[in-house]
N, C-alpha and C positions, 0 to 999 in steps of 0.2 A: 693201239692205244685206243681206250674208251673212255668216255666221260659222260656222267649224268648231272644234270642241274636241274633241281626241284623247281616247281613253279612258285611264285610268290603272291600271297593275297594281299591285297591293299585295302584299306578302309578309307573313303574319300568323304569329305564334309565340306559344305559350301553355303552359300546364300543366294536364293532365287529373288531376283527383283522383279516384280510385275506392277503394270499399271495402279493396281487396287491393294497390293499387300508386298512385304517383304518376308520371307520365313526360312528357315534353315533346311538345308536337303542334305542327303547322304546316299553312299552307294558302296558295293563293293566291286572291287576289279581284280581277277585273276590272271597274272601272268603266264605264259606257257612254260612247260618242261622242254627241256633239249636234251635229246641224245645225240652223242657225236661219237663216230666210231673212224678210226683212221689207220694207215699202215704207212710204213716207211722202209724203204729197201735200199741199201748200198749197193748199187751197181758197179762201181769202181771204186779204189781207195779214196778217191776225190769226189765222185758224183753221188749224190744221194736223191732217190726220186719219194715223193710223199703223195698220198691219196687220201679222200676223205669224204665222209657223207656226214650230214647234220640234219636231224629232224626235229621241228618245232611245233608243238602242239597248239598252235594258234586258234583252233576250234575252243578252246577254253574260254576265250572272252564272252563269247555267246551274245546274248542282250542283258546288260547289266539294269537291274531295277533301280529307278531313282526313288527314293522314299522321301515324301515330306512329313509334317508334325503329325498327320492323321492316317498316313499309309502310301502307298505307291501313287506317284503323279506320272509316271512314264518309263520309258526305257531308253538306253542308248545302244541302238542297233549296230553291232560290228558283223557277226555271223561269218567270219572269216574262216578258211579252210586251214588244215596243218599244212606246213610245207617243208621242202626239202633243199638244202644247199649242196651242190657236188663240187669238189675242188681237186685240182692237180697241180702238183709244184715241183722243183727240182732245186738241188742245192750243189755249189761248186766250191770245193775248197781250194782256191788258186794257190794259196800259200799258207803257212803257220798263221800269219796275221790276217789273210782277206779271206772272206767268204762272200760268196754272190748267191742271189737268190730271185727265181722269177715263179710265178704262179698263174694260174686261171681258173675260175670258178664260174657256176652257173648258180643263180639262186631263185627260185620259184617264190613270187608273193603270195602271201596268203589272202591277199584281196582278190577277187575275181570280178568279172565284167558286172556281174549280177550285184555286188555289194560295193563297187567302187563308187566313192562320191568325191565332193570336193575337199573334205577334211584331210583325206589321204589318197591322193590319185596315184597309188602305187601299181608296179607291174612287176613282172620278171626282169631279172638284170644280169649282165655280164661282168664280172671282175677281170682286170688283168692288173698285174702288179709286180714290181722289181724292187729289189733290197741290196744292201751289202752291209757287213761286218767288218769292222777293222779291229784288231786285238792290240790295244796300246800297250799293254803289259799284262801280267799273268792274273791282274785282278782288275783290270778296267778295259771294257770293250764299248766301242761306240757303234751303235746301229742307226742307218737311216732308210727310209723307203718311201716309195712312191705307188698310189693305186689310182686307177680309173674305173669307174662304173659307169657302164652305158645301160640305161635302163629302155626297155622297149616302150614306144609311145602308149600313152594310156588313155582310152577312150572312155569318155565319161557320158553316160546317158541315164539321166534321171528323169523316167517316163512313168506312167501309171503302171503300178506293180512293182516298181523300185521301193526299197524299205525307206530311201529318203525323201520320197515324193510327197509333197504337201500342197499340190494343186497347180504349180506351174512347172512344164517340161525345162530342163536343162540340158544342152548338150555341148561339149567340149573335147578337146585333146589336149593333155599334158605331156610335155617333153622335158625329161629330166636326166642330167647327169651329175657325176660327183668326182671331184679331184681330191685327193688326201695326200699330203707329204707330213712324214714323221721322222723323228729323230729320238734316240734314246741313248742314255748313258747307263751301262750296267758295271756295278761294282760288286766284287766278292768280298765279304768279310772274314771268310775263312782263309786258311792257307793252302793254295792248290798243289 
């Protein structure tokens, strides 16, 4: 399996309020392209394993220029790196009605120590997930899943030379994690 998702170019508009004036501003932001490559292999009649790699071109963000009424007034520095996500999972068909799934993934952050700031104290993360499907009928299936994301602690050090440094140094550590629970109903409109 392979998939390509093109980047999206966004036009942004807003208003800048300063002590002496209020004026319109605008900028352009381009989201990354994504390329995904995956493989699935049935190892027994009941067990299938899946592996995948995803590449996202976060370097496309760069440093968007912010335009005022008479020209550029600044930039919004991102300067992120391209990143990869590596995943491995398995699916077990317990019965004609029940299917169980589990997976692991490692996702590189596009934010590096050099570009990490307080806006997004992102870092590399590990994903673990489990899920199940129950085939209620030939047309209706119920899916449930749980995912846990453990992110490496992110050290923020905005010192002279950092793109966000504006005169005062700032240092901190960010500890982040995520828990996701989802449920879905799938209904087939055709005749299976």
